[in-house]
N, CA, C and O of each residue as an XYZ file, in Angstrom:
900
protein
N     258.277   -110.201   -183.165
C     259.362   -111.087   -182.759
C     258.832   -112.498   -182.647
O     257.820   -112.726   -181.985
N     259.487   -113.440   -183.273
C     259.071   -114.828   -183.202
C     259.862   -115.527   -182.101
O     261.041   -115.242   -181.893
N     259.201   -116.442   -181.404
C     259.857   -117.162   -180.334
C     259.294   -118.569   -180.281
O     258.086   -118.750   -180.436
N     260.140   -119.573   -180.066
C     259.685   -120.953   -180.006
C     258.679   -121.098   -178.872
O     258.916   -120.576   -177.782
N     257.554   -121.797   -179.096
C     256.527   -121.903   -178.073
C     257.057   -122.437   -176.751
O     256.719   -121.902   -175.695
N     257.881   -123.482   -176.785
C     258.395   -124.064   -175.551
C     259.248   -123.071   -174.790
O     259.203   -123.031   -173.560
N     260.029   -122.263   -175.503
C     260.861   -121.258   -174.854
C     259.995   -120.156   -174.257
O     260.298   -119.637   -173.183
N     258.934   -119.804   -174.943
C     258.025   -118.765   -174.445
C     257.444   -119.184   -173.104
O     257.479   -118.419   -172.140
N     256.910   -120.395   -173.043
C     256.291   -120.866   -171.813
C     257.320   -121.009   -170.705
O     257.071   -120.609   -169.568
N     258.499   -121.590   -171.036
C     259.536   -121.766   -170.027
C     259.993   -120.436   -169.461
O     260.271   -120.324   -168.267
N     260.073   -119.420   -170.322
C     260.534   -118.105   -169.873
C     259.550   -117.462   -168.912
O     259.928   -116.603   -168.115
N     258.288   -117.875   -168.983
C     257.263   -117.267   -168.144
C     256.955   -118.063   -166.878
O     256.204   -117.590   -166.024
N     257.518   -119.259   -166.741
C     257.182   -120.102   -165.600
C     257.359   -119.419   -164.248
O     256.512   -119.609   -163.375
N     258.418   -118.630   -164.026
C     258.580   -117.991   -162.716
C     257.447   -117.034   -162.359
O     257.284   -116.684   -161.191
N     256.661   -116.606   -163.347
C     255.612   -115.634   -163.068
C     254.268   -116.272   -162.734
O     253.387   -115.603   -162.195
N     254.096   -117.569   -163.049
C     252.779   -118.164   -162.879
C     252.314   -118.174   -161.433
O     251.131   -117.960   -161.167
N     253.217   -118.419   -160.495
C     252.832   -118.445   -159.085
C     252.306   -117.085   -158.656
O     251.297   -117.003   -157.955
N     252.971   -116.032   -159.063
C     252.534   -114.679   -158.723
C     251.201   -114.348   -159.342
O     250.373   -113.686   -158.716
N     250.977   -114.799   -160.568
C     249.708   -114.518   -161.239
C     248.560   -115.235   -160.546
O     247.449   -114.711   -160.479
N     248.824   -116.443   -160.025
C     247.779   -117.167   -159.319
C     247.364   -116.413   -158.064
O     246.183   -116.367   -157.718
N     248.345   -115.823   -157.383
C     248.030   -115.037   -156.202
C     247.172   -113.831   -156.558
O     246.237   -113.488   -155.835
N     247.502   -113.183   -157.689
C     246.709   -112.040   -158.130
C     245.285   -112.450   -158.441
O     244.340   -111.730   -158.117
N     245.128   -113.615   -159.075
C     243.804   -114.067   -159.474
C     242.916   -114.334   -158.267
O     241.691   -114.269   -158.367
N     243.543   -114.641   -157.102
C     242.770   -114.944   -155.917
C     242.313   -113.700   -155.180
O     241.489   -113.790   -154.270
N     242.838   -112.525   -155.561
C     242.460   -111.299   -154.892
C     241.100   -110.820   -155.392
O     240.766   -111.044   -156.555
N     240.311   -110.167   -154.545
C     239.016   -109.650   -155.007
C     239.217   -108.585   -156.060
O     240.121   -107.757   -155.951
N     238.365   -108.604   -157.095
C     238.485   -107.658   -158.197
C     237.957   -106.284   -157.772
O     236.979   -106.188   -157.031
N     238.611   -105.238   -158.244
C     238.154   -103.879   -157.989
C     237.952   -103.182   -159.316
O     238.659   -103.457   -160.286
N     236.991   -102.282   -159.358
C     236.691   -101.564   -160.586
C     237.641   -100.380   -160.727
O     237.686    -99.503   -159.864
N     238.395   -100.364   -161.815
C     239.356    -99.294   -162.058
C     239.030    -98.647   -163.401
O     238.942    -99.338   -164.416
N     238.855    -97.355   -163.413
C     238.574    -96.654   -164.661
C     239.829    -96.626   -165.525
O     240.929    -96.378   -165.032
N     239.652    -96.884   -166.827
C     240.790    -96.841   -167.758
C     240.918    -95.473   -168.415
O     241.747    -95.288   -169.307
N     240.101    -94.510   -167.980
C     240.183    -93.160   -168.542
C     241.564    -92.572   -168.289
O     242.092    -92.656   -167.180
N     242.138    -91.982   -169.319
C     243.450    -91.376   -169.192
C     244.610    -92.339   -169.359
O     245.766    -91.919   -169.377
N     244.314    -93.631   -169.483
C     245.375    -94.611   -169.700
C     245.765    -94.653   -171.168
O     245.041    -94.155   -172.031
N     246.905    -95.245   -171.439
C     247.435    -95.316   -172.800
C     247.054    -96.642   -173.456
O     247.244    -97.709   -172.872
N     246.521    -96.569   -174.664
C     246.223    -97.782   -175.425
C     247.313    -97.989   -176.467
O     247.626    -97.088   -177.244
N     247.885    -99.191   -176.471
C     248.991    -99.500   -177.378
C     248.758   -100.846   -178.046
O     248.195   -101.766   -177.453
N     249.202   -100.940   -179.287
C     249.221   -102.211   -180.010
C     250.675   -102.589   -180.262
O     251.521   -101.721   -180.475
N     250.961   -103.888   -180.237
C     252.340   -104.299   -180.473
C     252.524   -105.797   -180.349
O     251.555   -106.555   -180.402
N     253.766   -106.225   -180.183
C     254.106   -107.644   -180.146
C     254.591   -108.044   -178.763
O     255.251   -107.270   -178.070
N     254.250   -109.280   -178.372
C     254.675   -109.835   -177.097
C     255.786   -110.850   -177.298
O     255.800   -111.586   -178.285
N     256.719   -110.883   -176.352
C     257.764   -111.898   -176.332
C     258.064   -112.201   -174.869
O     257.543   -111.531   -173.978
N     258.888   -113.190   -174.616
C     259.215   -113.555   -173.240
C     260.711   -113.747   -173.093
O     261.365   -114.286   -173.985
N     261.257   -113.304   -171.959
C     262.682   -113.473   -171.674
C     262.921   -113.336   -170.180
O     262.397   -112.429   -169.533
N     263.717   -114.250   -169.643
C     264.138   -114.181   -168.237
C     262.963   -114.081   -167.264
O     262.991   -113.309   -166.306
N     261.944   -114.872   -167.532
C     260.801   -114.891   -166.635
C     259.918   -113.671   -166.709
O     259.120   -113.424   -165.805
N     260.051   -112.893   -167.788
C     259.253   -111.684   -167.934
C     258.533   -111.673   -169.278
O     259.058   -112.153   -170.283
N     257.338   -111.123   -169.280
C     256.606   -110.907   -170.524
C     256.938   -109.502   -170.993
O     256.803   -108.544   -170.232
N     257.371   -109.371   -172.239
C     257.801   -108.094   -172.795
C     256.862   -107.642   -173.898
O     256.342   -108.457   -174.661
N     256.652   -106.341   -173.975
C     255.767   -105.750   -174.984
C     256.541   -104.710   -175.784
O     257.165   -103.812   -175.219
N     256.491   -104.847   -177.132
C     257.140   -103.891   -178.029
C     256.068   -103.227   -178.883
O     255.466   -103.889   -179.728
N     255.813   -101.924   -178.682
C     254.779   -101.248   -179.463
C     255.068   -101.301   -180.968
O     256.221   -101.366   -181.392
N     254.001   -101.272   -181.753
C     254.142   -101.260   -183.214
C     255.037   -100.105   -183.646
O     254.961    -99.008   -183.093
N     255.876   -100.360   -184.626
C     256.784    -99.384   -185.258
C     257.825    -98.820   -184.295
O     258.495    -97.844   -184.629
N     257.977    -99.408   -183.108
C     258.965    -98.922   -182.151
C     259.980   -100.008   -181.824
O     259.749   -101.189   -182.081
N     261.099    -99.594   -181.257
C     262.106   -100.543   -180.800
C     262.099   -100.671   -179.280
O     262.782   -101.535   -178.731
N     261.322    -99.809   -178.586
C     261.264    -99.884   -177.131
C     260.595   -101.179   -176.682
O     259.716   -101.714   -177.358
N     261.033   -101.667   -175.525
C     260.438   -102.867   -174.944
C     260.081   -102.582   -173.485
O     260.869   -102.008   -172.734
N     258.866   -103.000   -173.104
C     258.382   -102.758   -171.754
C     258.074   -104.086   -171.061
O     257.504   -104.996   -171.662
N     258.456   -104.177   -169.807
C     258.065   -105.322   -168.994
C     256.570   -105.215   -168.708
O     256.095   -104.160   -168.288
N     255.828   -106.293   -168.929
C     254.383   -106.279   -168.729
C     254.038   -106.666   -167.298
O     254.477   -107.700   -166.794
N     253.244   -105.820   -166.654
C     252.687   -106.118   -165.337
C     251.168   -106.165   -165.492
O     250.554   -105.178   -165.898
N     250.564   -107.304   -165.172
C     249.116   -107.446   -165.321
C     248.420   -106.804   -164.128
O     247.901   -107.493   -163.250
N     248.417   -105.477   -164.110
C     247.878   -104.720   -162.974
C     246.368   -104.862   -162.848
O     245.827   -104.711   -161.753
N     245.684   -105.147   -163.939
C     244.230   -105.258   -163.915
C     243.725   -106.675   -163.805
O     242.527   -106.920   -163.950
N     244.637   -107.635   -163.545
C     244.230   -109.038   -163.414
C     243.451   -109.505   -164.646
O     242.400   -110.135   -164.529
N     243.991   -109.181   -165.838
C     243.305   -109.498   -167.098
C     243.507   -110.936   -167.556
O     242.795   -111.403   -168.444
N     244.470   -111.651   -166.963
C     244.786   -112.997   -167.421
C     245.710   -113.008   -168.617
O     245.857   -114.037   -169.276
N     246.344   -111.864   -168.915
C     247.185   -111.744   -170.106
C     248.300   -112.773   -170.139
O     248.564   -113.360   -171.188
N     248.959   -113.003   -169.011
C     250.084   -113.939   -168.993
C     249.648   -115.339   -169.384
O     250.278   -115.983   -170.223
N     248.562   -115.809   -168.769
C     248.075   -117.143   -169.083
C     247.620   -117.256   -170.531
O     247.886   -118.257   -171.197
N     246.921   -116.207   -171.023
C     246.442   -116.224   -172.407
C     247.625   -116.269   -173.381
O     247.592   -116.996   -174.375
N     248.666   -115.487   -173.086
C     249.837   -115.452   -173.964
C     250.544   -116.798   -173.984
O     250.971   -117.259   -175.043
N     250.670   -117.430   -172.824
C     251.332   -118.726   -172.759
C     250.554   -119.782   -173.536
O     251.151   -120.647   -174.178
N     249.215   -119.716   -173.482
C     248.383   -120.676   -174.218
C     248.534   -120.496   -175.723
O     248.713   -121.471   -176.452
N     248.463   -119.249   -176.191
C     248.579   -118.987   -177.628
C     249.985   -119.274   -178.138
O     250.166   -119.578   -179.317
N     250.990   -119.178   -177.255
C     252.367   -119.423   -177.681
C     252.608   -120.879   -178.059
O     253.655   -121.211   -178.615
N     251.636   -121.755   -177.757
C     251.756   -123.153   -178.173
C     251.747   -123.270   -179.699
O     252.177   -124.282   -180.252
N     251.251   -122.225   -180.373
C     251.268   -122.168   -181.829
C     252.294   -121.128   -182.259
O     252.243   -119.992   -181.787
N     253.237   -121.490   -183.153
C     254.276   -120.532   -183.545
C     253.700   -119.319   -184.271
O     252.632   -119.395   -184.878
N     254.414   -118.209   -184.201
C     254.021   -117.012   -184.935
C     254.140   -115.763   -184.093
O     254.380   -115.829   -182.888
N     253.970   -114.627   -184.737
C     254.017   -113.345   -184.053
C     252.777   -113.191   -183.172
O     251.652   -113.369   -183.639
N     252.987   -112.861   -181.899
C     251.870   -112.719   -180.975
C     251.554   -111.232   -180.812
O     252.310   -110.483   -180.193
N     250.417   -110.826   -181.383
C     249.991   -109.428   -181.378
C     249.071   -109.166   -180.192
O     248.234   -110.001   -179.850
N     249.233   -107.987   -179.562
C     248.391   -107.629   -178.431
C     247.922   -106.183   -178.549
O     248.669   -105.307   -178.983
N     246.689   -105.953   -178.160
C     246.086   -104.618   -178.105
C     245.693   -104.398   -176.644
O     244.791   -105.063   -176.136
N     246.375   -103.457   -175.963
C     246.270   -103.334   -174.512
C     246.108   -101.880   -174.095
O     246.480   -100.968   -174.834
N     245.552   -101.669   -172.904
C     245.484   -100.330   -172.322
C     246.017   -100.381   -170.893
O     245.732   -101.311   -170.138
N     246.800    -99.354   -170.539
C     247.346    -99.302   -169.189
C     248.171    -98.048   -168.993
O     247.988    -97.051   -169.692
N     249.072    -98.108   -168.044
C     249.944    -96.972   -167.749
C     251.402    -97.389   -167.904
O     251.760    -98.544   -167.675
N     252.231    -96.432   -168.294
C     253.661    -96.666   -168.439
C     254.382    -96.111   -167.216
O     254.055    -95.029   -166.728
N     255.363    -96.860   -166.730
C     256.150    -96.414   -165.587
C     257.579    -96.893   -165.750
O     257.886    -97.647   -166.674
N     258.444    -96.460   -164.862
C     259.844    -96.877   -164.922
C     259.975    -98.323   -164.454
O     259.097    -98.846   -163.768
N     261.080    -98.960   -164.832
C     261.327   -100.345   -164.463
C     262.791   -100.513   -164.082
O     263.667    -99.834   -164.617
N     263.044   -101.436   -163.141
C     264.413   -101.719   -162.730
C     265.054   -102.817   -163.559
O     266.223   -103.146   -163.359
N     264.300   -103.385   -164.485
C     264.813   -104.480   -165.303
C     265.786   -103.951   -166.350
O     265.446   -103.051   -167.117
N     266.981   -104.501   -166.382
C     267.986   -104.076   -167.348
C     267.566   -104.484   -168.762
O     266.930   -105.519   -168.964
N     267.933   -103.652   -169.726
C     267.644   -103.962   -171.123
C     266.228   -103.664   -171.539
O     265.827   -104.031   -172.644
N     265.433   -102.993   -170.671
C     264.069   -102.608   -171.030
C     263.915   -101.097   -170.878
O     264.757   -100.426   -170.281
N     262.825   -100.581   -171.429
C     262.597    -99.133   -171.429
C     261.524    -98.695   -170.439
O     261.098    -97.540   -170.454
N     261.091    -99.599   -169.590
C     260.078    -99.254   -168.612
C     259.130   -100.406   -168.374
O     259.408   -101.541   -168.762
N     258.019   -100.119   -167.740
C     257.022   -101.123   -167.398
C     255.658   -100.696   -167.926
O     255.281    -99.529   -167.819
N     254.923   -101.645   -168.494
C     253.569   -101.397   -168.986
C     252.607   -102.081   -168.027
O     252.507   -103.308   -168.005
N     251.899   -101.279   -167.234
C     250.943   -101.799   -166.260
C     249.579   -101.952   -166.940
O     248.842   -100.977   -167.092
N     249.252   -103.166   -167.343
C     248.082   -103.423   -168.182
C     246.813   -103.539   -167.332
O     246.775   -104.284   -166.353
N     245.784   -102.797   -167.720
C     244.488   -102.845   -167.040
C     243.375   -103.357   -167.948
O     242.322   -103.759   -167.454
N     243.586   -103.351   -169.265
C     242.549   -103.785   -170.198
C     243.168   -104.552   -171.355
O     244.103   -104.076   -172.000
N     242.642   -105.737   -171.610
C     243.052   -106.547   -172.752
C     241.943   -106.482   -173.792
O     240.838   -106.974   -173.564
N     242.247   -105.866   -174.947
C     241.273   -105.763   -176.026
C     241.373   -106.946   -176.991
O     240.361   -107.489   -177.434
N     242.603   -107.331   -177.305
C     242.779   -108.372   -178.314
C     244.150   -109.010   -178.166
O     245.135   -108.329   -177.879
N     244.208   -110.323   -178.362
C     245.458   -111.077   -178.327
C     245.353   -112.175   -179.362
O     244.469   -113.027   -179.279
N     246.252   -112.163   -180.341
C     246.111   -113.115   -181.450
C     247.430   -113.248   -182.187
O     248.319   -112.407   -182.056
N     247.544   -114.321   -182.968
C     248.685   -114.470   -183.867
C     248.445   -113.630   -185.113
O     247.482   -113.863   -185.844
N     249.304   -112.666   -185.356
C     249.167   -111.839   -186.552
C     250.479   -111.125   -186.833
O     251.036   -110.449   -185.968
N     250.960   -111.289   -188.063
C     252.167   -110.590   -188.487
C     251.828   -109.288   -189.203
O     252.723   -108.517   -189.549
N     250.527   -109.041   -189.427
C     250.120   -107.868   -190.208
C     249.271   -106.874   -189.424
O     248.961   -105.797   -189.933
N     248.886   -107.216   -188.185
C     247.981   -106.343   -187.429
C     248.575   -104.958   -187.189
O     247.854   -103.960   -187.187
N     249.884   -104.901   -186.987
C     250.521   -103.599   -186.738
C     250.448   -102.678   -187.956
O     250.525   -101.457   -187.822
N     250.302   -103.257   -189.121
C     250.259   -102.451   -190.345
C     248.857   -102.386   -190.955
O     248.700   -102.010   -192.117
N     247.842   -102.752   -190.173
C     246.457   -102.715   -190.651
C     246.068   -101.264   -190.954
O     245.997   -100.454   -190.030
N     245.812   -100.911   -192.222
C     245.536    -99.519   -192.580
C     244.163    -99.036   -192.122
O     243.921    -97.829   -192.077
N     243.260    -99.956   -191.782
C     241.894    -99.568   -191.425
C     241.666    -99.445   -189.920
O     240.689    -98.827   -189.498
N     242.542   -100.018   -189.110
C     242.294   -100.105   -187.676
C     242.050    -98.745   -187.027
O     241.132    -98.608   -186.218
N     242.849    -97.745   -187.364
C     242.772    -96.453   -186.679
C     241.462    -95.710   -186.934
O     241.063    -94.872   -186.125
N     240.793    -96.004   -188.039
C     239.550    -95.273   -188.330
C     238.310    -96.038   -187.872
O     237.203    -95.505   -187.948
N     238.469    -97.267   -187.403
C     237.321    -98.072   -186.983
C     236.943    -97.794   -185.535
O     237.801    -97.516   -184.697
N     235.641    -97.872   -185.254
C     235.174    -97.818   -183.870
C     234.939    -99.218   -183.328
O     235.147    -99.473   -182.142
N     234.501   -100.133   -184.204
C     234.235   -101.517   -183.809
C     234.583   -102.455   -184.951
O     234.485   -102.095   -186.124
N     234.986   -103.647   -184.596
C     235.154   -104.711   -185.602
C     234.689   -106.014   -184.960
O     235.026   -106.312   -183.814
N     233.910   -106.785   -185.719
C     233.422   -108.076   -185.226
C     233.480   -109.078   -186.367
O     233.391   -108.705   -187.537
N     233.629   -110.348   -186.023
C     233.724   -111.386   -187.054
C     233.352   -112.732   -186.455
O     233.470   -112.952   -185.249
N     232.895   -113.634   -187.331
C     232.559   -114.987   -186.903
C     232.803   -115.980   -188.025
O     233.192   -115.602   -189.130
N     232.573   -117.249   -187.733
C     232.865   -118.322   -188.685
C     231.688   -119.297   -188.771
O     230.826   -119.361   -187.894
N     231.697   -120.039   -189.854
C     230.714   -121.116   -190.100
C     229.276   -120.623   -189.991
O     228.573   -121.047   -189.074
N     228.811   -119.765   -190.861
C     229.534   -119.189   -191.995
C     230.365   -117.964   -191.591
O     230.105   -117.321   -190.574
N     231.365   -117.667   -192.416
C     232.226   -116.530   -192.119
C     231.477   -115.220   -192.351
O     230.711   -115.087   -193.305
N     231.713   -114.254   -191.459
C     231.212   -112.893   -191.636
C     232.164   -111.939   -190.942
O     232.865   -112.312   -190.001
N     232.180   -110.708   -191.418
C     233.041   -109.678   -190.865
C     232.315   -108.350   -190.961
O     231.819   -107.984   -192.027
N     232.250   -107.623   -189.842
C     231.540   -106.349   -189.815
C     232.465   -105.264   -189.274
O     232.944   -105.349   -188.143
N     232.710   -104.240   -190.098
C     233.550   -103.113   -189.706
C     232.672   -101.877   -189.514
O     231.860   -101.546   -190.377
N     232.839   -101.204   -188.385
C     232.030   -100.023   -188.059
C     232.950    -98.821   -187.880
O     233.942    -98.892   -187.155
N     232.617    -97.722   -188.543
C     233.389    -96.485   -188.418
C     232.430    -95.304   -188.402
O     231.214    -95.485   -188.468
N     232.971    -94.101   -188.315
C     232.137    -92.910   -188.344
C     231.444    -92.707   -189.675
O     230.517    -91.902   -189.772
N     231.876    -93.423   -190.702
C     231.275    -93.299   -192.034
C     230.144    -94.285   -192.274
O     229.434    -94.173   -193.273
N     229.962    -95.248   -191.378
C     228.939    -96.273   -191.560
C     229.484    -97.631   -191.191
O     230.574    -97.746   -190.631
N     228.719    -98.661   -191.508
C     229.217   -100.018   -191.263
C     229.202   -100.815   -192.558
O     228.365   -100.600   -193.435
N     230.159   -101.747   -192.656
C     230.303   -102.554   -193.863
C     230.319   -104.028   -193.456
O     231.163   -104.451   -192.665
N     229.387   -104.800   -193.997
C     229.296   -106.228   -193.732
C     229.911   -106.998   -194.896
O     229.539   -106.793   -196.052
N     230.844   -107.876   -194.589
C     231.505   -108.697   -195.604
C     231.163   -110.166   -195.392
O     231.245   -110.683   -194.278
N     230.774   -110.836   -196.491
C     230.474   -112.257   -196.472
C     231.011   -112.892   -197.755
O     231.100   -112.219   -198.782
N     231.370   -114.171   -197.710
C     231.900   -114.836   -198.896
C     230.893   -114.826   -200.048
O     229.690   -114.987   -199.838
N     231.393   -114.637   -201.243
C     230.588   -114.721   -202.467
C     229.490   -113.654   -202.550
O     228.542   -113.796   -203.322
N     229.618   -112.601   -201.764
C     228.660   -111.496   -201.824
C     229.415   -110.180   -201.788
O     230.460   -110.078   -201.145
N     228.895   -109.169   -202.476
C     229.576   -107.867   -202.434
C     229.452   -107.257   -201.045
O     228.482   -107.540   -200.341
N     230.408   -106.427   -200.632
C     230.318   -105.762   -199.332
C     229.021   -104.966   -199.232
O     228.611   -104.309   -200.188
N     228.379   -105.030   -198.065
C     227.126   -104.325   -197.831
C     227.408   -103.136   -196.907
O     227.705   -103.316   -195.726
N     227.310   -101.913   -197.460
C     227.569   -100.696   -196.691
C     226.251   -100.065   -196.274
O     225.365    -99.859   -197.104
N     226.119    -99.756   -194.976
C     224.865    -99.231   -194.440
C     225.129    -98.167   -193.372
O     226.145    -98.224   -192.679
N     224.222    -97.202   -193.236
C     224.280    -96.311   -192.068
C     223.808    -97.104   -190.850
O     223.208    -98.168   -191.004
N     224.069    -96.605   -189.652
C     223.710    -97.392   -188.475
C     223.371    -96.500   -187.290
O     223.680    -95.309   -187.268
N     222.725    -97.116   -186.306
C     222.426    -96.478   -185.035
C     223.104    -97.299   -183.948
O     222.934    -98.516   -183.885
N     223.880    -96.628   -183.085
C     224.542    -97.320   -181.976
C     223.880    -96.941   -180.665
O     223.593    -95.771   -180.416
N     223.638    -97.950   -179.823
C     223.028    -97.722   -178.514
C     223.830    -98.436   -177.436
O     224.296    -99.558   -177.635
N     223.986    -97.777   -176.292
C     224.613    -98.394   -175.134
C     223.556    -99.178   -174.364
O     222.460    -98.676   -174.111
N     223.891   -100.412   -173.994
C     222.946   -101.274   -173.304
C     223.335   -101.434   -171.837
O     224.491   -101.205   -171.481
N     222.394   -101.821   -170.983
C     222.706   -102.065   -169.571
C     223.817   -103.107   -169.437
O     223.871   -104.074   -170.197
N     224.698   -102.896   -168.463
C     225.770   -103.850   -168.246
C     226.970   -103.650   -169.138
O     227.878   -104.481   -169.147
N     226.995   -102.545   -169.902
C     228.146   -102.272   -170.755
C     228.048   -102.825   -172.164
O     229.007   -102.732   -172.930
N     226.905   -103.399   -172.518
C     226.727   -103.928   -173.866
C     226.500   -102.824   -174.890
O     226.217   -101.679   -174.538
N     226.630   -103.190   -176.170
C     226.471   -102.240   -177.272
C     225.598   -102.869   -178.350
O     225.759   -104.042   -178.688
N     224.681   -102.087   -178.881
C     223.857   -102.527   -180.008
C     224.145   -101.626   -181.203
O     224.122   -100.401   -181.085
N     224.418   -102.240   -182.357
C     224.621   -101.512   -183.605
C     223.624   -102.072   -184.609
O     223.642   -103.267   -184.903
N     222.753   -101.214   -185.138
C     221.696   -101.729   -186.009
C     221.441   -100.813   -187.192
O     221.765    -99.625   -187.167
N     220.845   -101.399   -188.240
C     220.481   -100.652   -189.436
C     219.282   -101.308   -190.101
O     219.172   -102.533   -190.138
N     218.381   -100.478   -190.628
C     217.245   -100.977   -191.407
C     217.170   -100.254   -192.734
O     216.095   -100.115   -193.317
N     218.307    -99.797   -193.206
C     218.362    -99.050   -194.463
C     218.317    -99.997   -195.661
O     218.740   -101.150   -195.583
N     217.790    -99.475   -196.774
C     217.773   -100.201   -198.055
C     217.116   -101.580   -197.948
O     217.502   -102.517   -198.646
N     216.131   -101.689   -197.078
C     215.418   -102.951   -196.961
C     216.196   -104.043   -196.258
O     215.761   -105.195   -196.228
N     217.348   -103.695   -195.687
C     218.182   -104.670   -194.991
C     218.110   -104.408   -193.493
O     218.360   -103.287   -193.048
N     217.771   -105.430   -192.709
C     217.788   -105.304   -191.257
C     218.993   -106.053   -190.714
O     219.080   -107.277   -190.805
N     219.913   -105.296   -190.151
C     221.150   -105.864   -189.607
C     221.273   -105.416   -188.162
O     221.170   -104.226   -187.863
N     221.495   -106.375   -187.262
C     221.675   -106.053   -185.852
C     222.929   -106.732   -185.322
O     223.110   -107.938   -185.491
N     223.782   -105.965   -184.690
C     224.984   -106.501   -184.053
C     224.889   -106.213   -182.561
O     224.716   -105.064   -182.154
N     225.000   -107.258   -181.748
C     224.951   -107.122   -180.295
C     226.312   -107.516   -179.730
O     226.837   -108.584   -180.043
N     226.872   -106.650   -178.901
C     228.189   -106.892   -178.314
C     228.090   -106.845   -176.799
O     227.440   -105.961   -176.241
N     228.732   -107.794   -176.133
C     228.732   -107.839   -174.670
C     230.179   -107.872   -174.180
O     231.021   -108.533   -174.788
N     230.479   -107.160   -173.077
C     231.843   -107.129   -172.553
C     232.207   -108.431   -171.853
O     232.147   -108.537   -170.628
N     232.583   -109.413   -172.654
C     232.886   -110.746   -172.130
C     233.993   -111.373   -172.966
O     233.985   -111.262   -174.192
N     234.940   -112.028   -172.312
C     236.044   -112.699   -173.008
C     235.503   -113.622   -174.091
O     234.569   -114.390   -173.858
N     236.102   -113.538   -175.283
C     235.635   -114.331   -176.421
C     236.827   -114.980   -177.109
O     237.852   -114.334   -177.328
N     236.690   -116.251   -177.446
C     237.752   -116.994   -178.122
C     237.339   -117.248   -179.567
O     236.287   -117.836   -179.819
N     238.161   -116.807   -180.516
C     237.886   -117.032   -181.935
C     237.951   -118.524   -182.232
O     238.960   -119.172   -181.952
N     236.888   -119.068   -182.794
C     236.798   -120.513   -183.016
C     237.783   -121.017   -184.052
O     238.077   -122.212   -184.089
N     238.301   -120.132   -184.898
C     239.229   -120.559   -185.953
C     240.692   -120.353   -185.568
O     241.539   -121.188   -185.884
N     240.993   -119.244   -184.884
C     242.400   -118.918   -184.595
C     242.785   -119.118   -183.142
O     243.972   -119.204   -182.827
N     241.805   -119.194   -182.249
C     242.111   -119.271   -180.828
C     242.424   -117.921   -180.215
O     242.714   -117.831   -179.022
N     242.368   -116.856   -181.031
C     242.650   -115.516   -180.546
C     241.623   -115.055   -179.523
O     240.486   -115.528   -179.509
N     242.036   -114.125   -178.669
C     241.192   -113.624   -177.597
C     240.743   -112.200   -177.901
O     241.549   -111.367   -178.315
N     239.456   -111.919   -177.696
C     238.914   -110.561   -177.813
C     238.124   -110.249   -176.553
O     237.748   -111.156   -175.810
N     237.871   -108.966   -176.310
C     237.197   -108.568   -175.077
C     235.684   -108.457   -175.214
O     234.996   -108.128   -174.248
N     235.156   -108.731   -176.421
C     233.715   -108.646   -176.631
C     233.191   -109.906   -177.311
O     233.804   -110.408   -178.253
N     232.054   -110.415   -176.831
C     231.342   -111.447   -177.581
C     230.389   -110.741   -178.537
O     229.845   -109.686   -178.213
N     230.191   -111.320   -179.706
C     229.378   -110.685   -180.739
C     228.288   -111.625   -181.222
O     228.479   -112.838   -181.308
N     227.144   -111.040   -181.533
C     226.033   -111.789   -182.103
C     225.449   -110.954   -183.237
O     225.002   -109.827   -183.024
N     225.457   -111.515   -184.436
C     224.937   -110.831   -185.614
C     223.604   -111.448   -186.003
O     223.502   -112.658   -186.203
N     222.578   -110.601   -186.110
C     221.259   -111.060   -186.532
C     220.989   -110.518   -187.924
O     220.946   -109.307   -188.137
N     220.808   -111.439   -188.874
C     220.719   -111.064   -190.281
C     219.864   -112.064   -191.032
O     220.121   -113.267   -190.973
N     218.844   -111.581   -191.743
C     218.001   -112.436   -192.596
C     217.458   -113.644   -191.835
O     217.428   -114.757   -192.359
N     217.031   -113.411   -190.595
C     216.450   -114.495   -189.809
C     217.464   -115.412   -189.172
O     217.095   -116.351   -188.466
N     218.748   -115.155   -189.413
C     219.812   -115.956   -188.826
C     220.435   -115.229   -187.645
O     220.460   -113.999   -187.598
N     220.938   -116.009   -186.692
C     221.713   -115.460   -185.590
C     223.093   -116.090   -185.640
O     223.238   -117.296   -185.441
N     224.111   -115.275   -185.908
C     225.478   -115.746   -186.080
C     226.335   -115.288   -184.907
O     226.214   -114.154   -184.441
N     227.205   -116.184   -184.434
C     228.047   -115.893   -183.280
C     229.450   -115.472   -183.715
O     229.927   -115.853   -184.784
N     230.097   -114.680   -182.866
C     231.462   -114.271   -183.181
C     232.083   -113.499   -182.031
O     231.565   -113.501   -180.914
N     233.195   -112.840   -182.313
C     233.924   -112.031   -181.338
C     234.126   -110.634   -181.882
O     234.061   -110.417   -183.092
N     234.375   -109.674   -180.985
C     234.584   -108.308   -181.436
C     235.550   -107.550   -180.553
O     235.908   -108.005   -179.467
N     235.970   -106.390   -181.030
C     236.846   -105.525   -180.233
C     236.708   -104.088   -180.719
O     236.259   -103.839   -181.838
N     237.104   -103.141   -179.858
C     237.057   -101.736   -180.215
C     238.137   -101.396   -181.231
O     239.267   -101.877   -181.138
N     237.775   -100.558   -182.209
C     238.761   -100.085   -183.172
C     239.606    -98.967   -182.586
O     239.395    -98.537   -181.452
N     240.563    -98.505   -183.374
C     241.515    -97.527   -182.894
C     240.941    -96.135   -182.672
O     241.549    -95.333   -181.963
N     239.788    -95.825   -183.257
C     239.213    -94.493   -183.086
C     238.283    -94.414   -181.884
O     237.697    -93.365   -181.620
N     238.145    -95.522   -181.152
C     237.294    -95.529   -179.968
C     238.173    -95.476   -178.731
O     239.196    -96.157   -178.661
N     237.777    -94.671   -177.755
C     238.625    -94.450   -176.589
C     238.004    -95.000   -175.309
O     238.314    -94.510   -174.222
N     237.133    -96.008   -175.410
C     236.494    -96.600   -174.236
C     237.526    -97.386   -173.428
O     237.191    -97.965   -172.395
């Protein structure tokens, strides 16, 4: 759903005061195990942020139960026109708001970006990780079949890999096959795409051929973290 940026922000103004109060509360650790992960589009109406899952007509009122900053991030990105795609995890509950199908209590923000094609991405469901960066551009897709590194003017590089969990929730993905040493380091930290302004939940660092390249990353659809 497309919405004029000024209308998007104006529609959300009544919620900003409440979000500020939430931000001032001490953070608590809440497990996302058993919660529902959904991808879809965000819109705003009557002071509420609404979420419509991909391929569905249902609309849910968004409640930022995990203090993820989703409302503020959405309002910032709405300054640029286009479809606002979100990848979120939380719980579904009933809502008293007329014209909606319930409430989505969000506890985890994986990705928020302008994209009209993300809902129809044929590769998302089979990926465990995806990371990308710019200047120079690179893109790394990781699945149960291996990892594939894409760079301009070079053929895709497909390699087997070893994944390790690091202290603090970080992830290391590495390969030394075929004479190529590739290391991807991911940390659970908010990351802003330097080209699109999109938000991801992981910062990424790619080490390749003596270079260290920066970027952002997020979990693919086949990962249930």
